[in-house]
Structure formats: structure tokens, C-alpha cells
N, C-alpha and C positions, 0 to 999 in steps of 0.2 A: 466860495469856491475852494475846495480842498487844495492844499499844496501837493506838488509831486513829492514822492519820498526822497528824491535826489536833492531837491531844493531845500526841503525841511532839514535833511541831514547836513547839508552844506552850511546853512545858517546856524544850526545848533552847534556844529563842530567849531565854527569860527568863534562863537561866543564862549563855548566851553574851554577852548584852547586858551583864550585870553584870561579867563577866570582861573584856570589851572596854574598859570604863571604867577598868580598872587599867593599860592599856597606852597610853602610858608611865605610870609608870616600868617596868612589867613589859614583857617582850618576847614577842610571839606566836611560839611555837616550832613549832606545828603548826596548820594550818588546812585542813581538808577538809570535804566535805559533811556528815559526821556526827561530826566531831571538831574540837575547838578547845582548844588548850593554851597555857598561859603559863609562862614561866620568869623567873628573876631576870636582871638586866642586867649581871652581873659574872662573869667567868671565875673558877671556884672549884675546889679539889681535891675529888674525890668518890670514894667507894668505898675498899676496903681498899688498893688500889694508889695512891690519892690522885692519880688521873689528872685533869687539868684539863678541866672541861666548860665550854662557853660560858656557861651559866647554870644555876643550881639549879632543878630542876623545882618548880613552885609549885602549879598547879591545872589541871584539864581537865574538859571535859564531853564525853560520848560518847553518841550516840543508838543504842540497841539495839532489837531487835525488840519486846521485852516490857517495857522500862523505859528511862529515861535515867539514866546514871550520872554523878555529879559527884564528882571526886576532889580532895581538898583536903589537900595534903601538910603544911602547918604543924600540922595536928592531930596528926601523928605525934610531933612534938617538944614541943608545948605543949597537949596534950589538955585539961587542966584550965582553961587560960586561955580556951578558946573555948566550952566546952559551955554556959555560962550565957547566951551570946549567941543560942543557937539552940534555944529550948524547943520550937518546932514541928517544925523540921527534924531534930532529934536522933532522932526516931522512925524516920527513914529511914536512919540511919547503920548500915551493915553493915561490921563489921570496924573497923579503926582510922581509915581515911581516906576511905572510899567511902560515898556516899549513893546510894540507888537510889530514884528517883521513878517512880510509876506514875499519879499524878493531878496535875493542874496546881496544885490548892490545897495540895499538900504543899510547894511551893516558896514560902516566904515571902520576898518580895523585900527587905523591910526587914532581916530576919535575915541574908539572903545578903549584902547590901551591908555590913552591920556586920562579918560574918565576914571578908569579903575585905579590908576596910579594916584590921582588926586583923592579918590575915595579912601584909599589905604591911609594916606596922610591924615585925612579927616578923622578916621577911626582911631588912629594913634593919638591925635590931639584931644579927642573926646574921652580918652581913657578906656577904650574898648579893646586895646591891644597892648601887649607887653613890649 
């Protein structure tokens, strides 16, 4: 069932607003009508060929027809460190790093901000940030 445009916009803006507060030190690497993405601010080697990328992907939000997806890459590396921070939002976690939201109340802003704050610390600790 498709989301109403109002609900989709509300969810997207809640997450986008929280992400925007992380830049700086994070860098906005994509910004379109329905996509907002953050990366680290330091060039780092990535992939099997260790090619230098301008910044390690951190997080993004994507508005889709039937949901809003929030991708949070630090979960991939530090899953156990983050799950206790998000008791409400964990119900929307699909796979390792993707949250799919269909209702505004599924996005707990306090949990989201705590998650992002801890993620920035993890990115600094891993050397993905200056």
C-alpha cells in the first residue's frame, strides 16, 4: 500500500533533518528530491582493490513509493554496539543496515539522534573522519 505524500514527506524530513545536523563533520555526498546521503570527510581506501574514495559512505535516506528507507552503514561493522540505542526503531530494521519506515511514529527522533551521534564517533575511531 503506497504511503500518502504527507506521511512520506514527514518521515523523510525527520530523518533528513537529523542527518543534516551531522554535516559537518560529515559531508553531504548526494542531495536530490528523494535522496540525502552522508559520507566521511577523509579520503580512504575501499574495496578489494583498495581504491581511494573521497569519503566512506555513512548513511542515507531514500523516499520510495511505499516506504522511506534509512541506511546506516556503521551497523554493518558495529551491530551489537548500536542495537541497544534503538529499541523502537529496531523493529523496522530489514537486513543488516536498512530500516524501512511506513509510519511517522516508527521514527523515534531521540533514538535516531543517539544512533547518528554514536555512528560519527565510530567513523572517527575507524579513521574515516578527520
